[in-house]
N, C-alpha and C positions, 0 to 999 in steps of 0.2 A: 123264771130261768128254765128253758130246757134242758135236759140232760145231753150232754154230748160224748157221752162215753164210746158210741159204737163208733164215730168216725176221728175220735179226738186222735190216735196216735199219729196217725200220718198226717197231721193237720200240721204237729209243731215240731218235729225232727228236723231242724231246718237251719240251727244256727251254730256258728262254729264261734270260740270263746277269741273275741279282740279286744286290745288295748283302748283306753278311754282315749277320742281325740277331743283336741281342748276344743274344739267349737262345742263339745256334750257337755262339758266342765260346769257350767252355770243350771243345764236343764235338773228339773226335780222331776230325775229319772231312775234313781237310784233307792231301792231299800232292802235295808240289813233283816237278813233272817237268822233268829236263834232256832233251833227243837231240842228240846231238854225229854229224857228219858226217863224216868222215875219207878221206881217198885213200888208194889200194888200197897204195901203196909207203909208206905212215905206217901203216899199223897195228900192226907189230909195235912201233914207237919209242912210239906214242901207249898202248899198251896195256903198256907196260912206266912209263909215264908217271904212267897211273892206278894203280898199283898204288906208285908210289913217294908219289903221294899221298895215297892211304890206312894208308899206313904211317907217313905225316905224322900224321893224325889219330888212331889209334892212341896215337903217343907224346905227343901233345895231351889224350888221354882224352875225344875225342870220343864222346859215347854213345847216338847215334841210325845208327840203320839205315838203308843206301841199298841196295836190290836193282837189279843192274846185270840186263841184258837184251841180245842181241846181237839183228838184226833179221835173221830168215831167211828172208822173202819182202819184196816192194818195196825198197826201197833197203839191199840188204846192206852196205852200207858205213858203216850207224849205227848205235849204243848207243845208248840209254837207260838213265836211272839216277830210281828211284821213291824218295821216301823212305815210311819208314813214317808211316802215317795221325799224324796231330798234330793239337793247338789251333792256335790262330794264334800265338799268345804262344810254343809253341815253336820258331816259325821263327827270332826275335829270340832265343833260346839258341843255335840253330843258325849263325846269323850272327855271332854273338860268337864260339863257341869256335873256327868254322871258318875265321876271320880270319889265325889262326895259320899255315896251311896255304897261304894265296892263294898266295905267293912261290912254292910250290912247283907249286904250279897253273901258272901263267904260264911258269914254267921249263920244266917237263916235259910239257904236254900242249898248251897254247895251240900253239906251233910246227907239231904234228900237225893241230891243228882246220882244217878248210875253213870250218866254220860250226856254230853252236850256238842251240837256240830254248829256251826255257822258259815252262812254266805252272804253275797251279795248277790241280790237279783236287779238286774237292769232292763227294764221296758222298752219293747221293740213294738213301737207305734205301727210299723209298715209293716207289721203282721200279725196285729189284732183287730177284732174286730167287737169293739163295746163302748157303748152308748155311754157319753158323759154324765155324770153322777153315779154309775153303778160303787156300791161302799163297798171295803173289804169288811166291812162289820156288818155283813150281809149274814142271817141268820147260818147257811151251810153253803161251803165252800168245796167246789172239787176241785184238787189237785192232784196233776200227773206229771211224772218225769218223765223224762227222756234222755237217752244216753245214745250217741250216733257212733257209728263204725267211725272206725280211723280213718282219715284222708281229706283231702279239701275239697275232693269231687263231689262227696256226700252232703258237706256243710253246705256247696255252693248251690247243688240240686235242690236241697230245700228250703232254702234264700226265696231262689226263685220261684218254687211251687208255692211255697207259703203263700208269697205277696199276692198271686194272682187268685188263690182258694177268700184271700182276707177281700180283695176288691170284688170276688164273685157273692161273699156275703153282702156285704156290703150294698152293691147294685141289685142285692134280691129282695135287701131288705131282712134277711133272715131274721128269724124269731130268738134261733139260738146265740148267744155271744160268748165270747173268750178274750181271753189276754194272756201275750205271751212273753214270758221273761227269759231273760240270759241268765244264767250261771255264772259268777265269776268267783275266784278263788274259794271252792267249795269243799276240797280237801279232795284225796284219794276216794274214787268211787262214786264221787257226785256226778249229777245230771250235769249234762251239758246245756235244758232248760228246762223250763218250767211251761206250765199251759193250765190256767187256774178260771173255773166258770164257778156264779154263784147262782143261787138258789132259794125262795121265799120260805119252803118247805121241803117235807121228803114228799110229798105229793107232785112237788111242782119240779122238785130233782126227776124222779122219777117217768116225768111226761116226755116220751124221745121228740127230738124236734121235728117237723114236717113245714118241706119236707125234709127226709135226711141228706147229709151234706153231698153225697156224690149227686143226688140227684139235683142237688143245688147247685152244683159244680157243673154237670152234664147238661142242665138248662144254660147255663153261661157258656158255656167253651165246647159241647158238642161229646159224644160217646168216644171218637178217639181219641181227642186231645185230652180226655179225662180220665182216662183208660192207662194213658202214657204214665200222666200227672200222678196217678195212685200208684203206678210201679213206681217210678222214681223215689218217692217218699218212703214204700215200705224198703225199697232195697238200701237205705241207708239208715234203720234203726237198727240198735243193736240192742236196746233192751230197752223197757218201758214198764212202769207202775202207777198206780193211782190209789186213792184214799180220799177219805171227806173229812173234815174237819167241820165242828158247830164253833159260832163264837162264844166268847165268855167275856160278857160284862163285866165281872169279878175280880176276872185278873188283867185287864185291859187298864193299861192307865192313859187316861185322860187328863190334860193339864187342867188347872179349873180357868186361866185366863192366857191366851196365847200373847 
């Protein structure tokens, strides 16, 4: 996966948080994310506690995968866990089955936590350029958070522009891929959306896309329309930050049988 850092900011500042339409309830497009912050001295005990919790889930037949990643840049004492893409209804079953191990988490993990945040992430396939089969279990994941300026106009401008960018990438068979996710109920200060891209190695991560994003867009829409598109995206961004995560096989929960 080519690194897409130089152009990612304007690509994904594009979504307002909306309600879930009834027609989308049965689509496996929803991901739950938990991010834990741990004091350096507690890392070993925290990781042992997570392994104990995963063992409890396995003993109770928990059938949903939770992928664990370690934050390699930014706050490096953070861990994130993302569920496999599921329907909204699946989270009721996850909650019911997982309750059997709540006491293990409270006893073995909570004492070593500084804080924990959680949000739902809803995939936006119309704004995404990602081939089938790309896995959240890739060795490295670049995660970029975007906060939009207030107002419907900014969200609408970003959404329209993002669709054009994704369409241009698809038409061009662009070598850099990305997935856009809406953030739902992340709490105060949370981003409006997230963009992720996957890499096989640090060398792969550091290799810039060829052609660069805006050259690719210009090849499809021309200089004048590309300049207007770029300005509309930049004007709507309030804040952006990014970090890189690495996949942790030791802390990932993978059911033995589905």
